[in-house]
N, C-alpha and C positions, 0 to 999 in steps of 0.2 A: 639403411638405404639400397636400393634395389639395385643392381648393376646395368647400365642402359644395355640395350638389344641393339644390335649392328642389323642395319637397314641394307646398307649397300656397301662391298668392298670391293676395289679395283685393284690389279698389280700389275706393274709395268706397262702398263699404258703408253702406247708410243703411236702417234699420227704424223704425219709426214706428208706436205701437197706440192705437186709437182707445177715451177711456174717456168714457162719456157723450158730452157736445157735443165734448170737445177732442179733442187729440193730444197725448199724449206720445212726445218722438222719444228713443227707446233709443240706438241707435249713430247718428252724427254722420258720415256719409262717411270712414271709415274704412280706411284703409290696414294689409295686414298681410303675413306672409311667416313662414313655417315650415322647416327645413330637414330634411332626412334624417337620421338621428342624431343629432339632439340634442332636447331636451327644454326646451319653449318656456313657461313658466310665464305667464296671464295674470289677474294678482292687482287686485283695487279692491274696494273697499267693498259691498255688500250695496247692489242697483239700481244699478249701473256700466254694465252691459250687457255682462256677461262672457260669462252663459250664453247669451243671446240671438245675442253675436259667435263663438260656438263652434258652436250650431245653424245659425247662416249655414254657417260652413265647411264641415260636416260635411253638410249635402243635406239638413237636418230642418225646417227653417222658410228659405223666400224671400223676400230683403230686398226693398225694393220699390225703391230702385236700388241698381246696384254689381254689378261680376261675380267670382266666386268659380272659380278656373283652381286644377285639383286633377290632381295624377299628368297633366299635360299635357292635363284636361278641362277645358272649361268647364261647370261642373255645373249652372248654373241653366239652359244650353242642352239639356238631356236634358228626353224624355220621361220620366215617373216609373216607368213601369217597368224603364228602363234606368236613372235615380238608383237604385233600390232595387236594382240588379242590383250598381249601383258600390259603393254600400255594405254589401253582403253581402262581394264579393270582397274588397275593399280597406281597409274601417273597421273600427276597433272601436272598443268603446264602453262605458267605465266610468261608473255614475253613483252619487252619492250614496247613494242608497235600497237599493242590491243591485241590484236589479228582478231578484230571482230566483221561478222558480216552485213556491211550497209543496208542492206534491204530487212535485218529482223530489228526486234523490238529486241529490248533489255530479255523480257522472259521468255523470249524464243532463244536468244542465244545460248542459255543455260538448257533448255529444257529439251534443244536437238540434243545434244550434247546424249544427254541422258534415256532418249528416245533409244537411240545407237548403240546404249549400252544393253539396252532389254526391257530397260521399265515402260510400264502399261501409259497409255497416257496420261488420263489424270495422274498419274502415281510420278510421272516427271513432271509434270505441271505443278504440282501440291510440293515437291523437292526442291523446283528451280526458284519458285517464287519463296517458301523458307531459305534458300542461299540466299538471296540478293536482301530478303528482309536482313539477314545478321551480317552484312555488308555494307546497311544505312541508306537501300535505295529501293525503299517499299514503297515508295512515291514514281519512283521511274521504273515502273513494268513495261509499260507501253511505249517508253519513249525508246527511238532507234539509234544511232548514235553521233547522228549529226547531230540533234537533238541535245548530245550529255556534255560535259567535259572533260578536261581530260580525265582529271581525279575517277569521275566518274566512270569511265570507259576502262581505265583500270580495275576500279575494280567490278565491275561487270566480268570483265576475264579470270578475276580471284572469286568471286562466285560460280562460275565455270568449270573453273577446275577443283574446285575443292566439294562442289553440290555431288559430286561420286563418291564422296568419302574414299580419296586415296591415301594409299600410306606412303607413296612415295610423290614428293611437289617438289618441282622444279619452274625456278626460275630466274633467267638470264635481265640483269640488268631491268627491274621493274617499276626504277622510281627516276631512272634516265630522263623521262620525257615529262616531270611531274616537278612542278613546287616543292618547296621544304616541308609547307605543313600535309598533303596530299603524298608525299615519300611516307612521313609518316605515319600517316593512315592505313597506308598498303605494309607497311613493315611490322604495324602492329596485329594486321590481320593473318601475317603470313606467323607471328609469332604464335597466335593462337590456337593456328591449325595444328601447331607442331605439342604447343603443353595442352589444350584441352582434347585434342584429336587422337596424338602421338604421331603423327603422320614424322616424315625424315622430312624435313626441308632443306633445299639445297640452294643458295641462293648466290648467282654471281654478282657481282657490284662494284664500280670503281667508289662510290660512295662514303665515304669516312665516318659520316653520321651516322649508317646503319648499324656499325661495329657494335657500337652498346646495348642492342638487341641482342646480341647474336650471342649463343652458346658456346660457340669454337670459331676461331677465325683463324682461315689459310691463307700464304699468301702466294700464290705463284707469280714469276714472271721469268722469262725465254724461257716457256715453256715448262720448267721446274719449282718445285715448292720448297722456298726460302726461310718461308717460320708456316709454324703450327702452333697455335695457342687456345686454351681455353679461357673462356671471358667470365671472370666470379663475378655473380649478382646480377645479371641483365633485367632488367624491368621487368614486370608483371603489364600483361596487354592492357591498359588503360581501358576499366570501364567490366575487367570483368576479373571474376572472384573465382579460382579455378578449385577453391573447396564448397562452394555453392551454385554458382551458375554455369547453369550446362549450354550448350550450344548446339544443338539438337541438328544445324546443315552440315557442320563438322562432325558428329558421334553417330549420324546418320538413325537418329533416333527422331 
């Protein structure tokens, strides 16, 4: 059995925010790592520092102290333009609020990111359509967000994140606005991104039902990691045979 390859590693990440005359320590010199091909779940109560940690790992929020090395690059040593390109080329983001453009169709939501990445219009459209098909929305390509359910909106957001074949996927409370059934669909899609594509998926959640689909669960509280454990026997995503069923949208085929 091959050793898992580390996708991202953080050391001594420290972040505090000023509130009035006081400072609140949100992350207290956290060490963190995640592997390619695995779902790493970061859990903890509201205010524990989960979202701040993911923002620091993904290049969205610079920590006050500490280093983050992702895909063999020190991200906080990059200039802002290079960091923006790193996120565009290598990172997929999924948020609880979906972050969709109200005037764009599902196809356009995904296509716009691919065109921004540099793909020709025809290629971007084909890849966008394939990505939406892979999340079960082939009949919703021309629907706008107002015509979609919450679960469908989140699947559009997932298709948008995965269409560009990212090596790092960051999901911040991706199931919080969804019912149990749709939440299960979302976590299975994220798990498939890790297993079929080899992405490192880092998912922030307080939904304990999702633990069963993680390879590793890290509990964060009061800005510190209290527990870090591996989950044995995580189920294979439903409908995906890892030996025989390729996922073209996720594999970039």
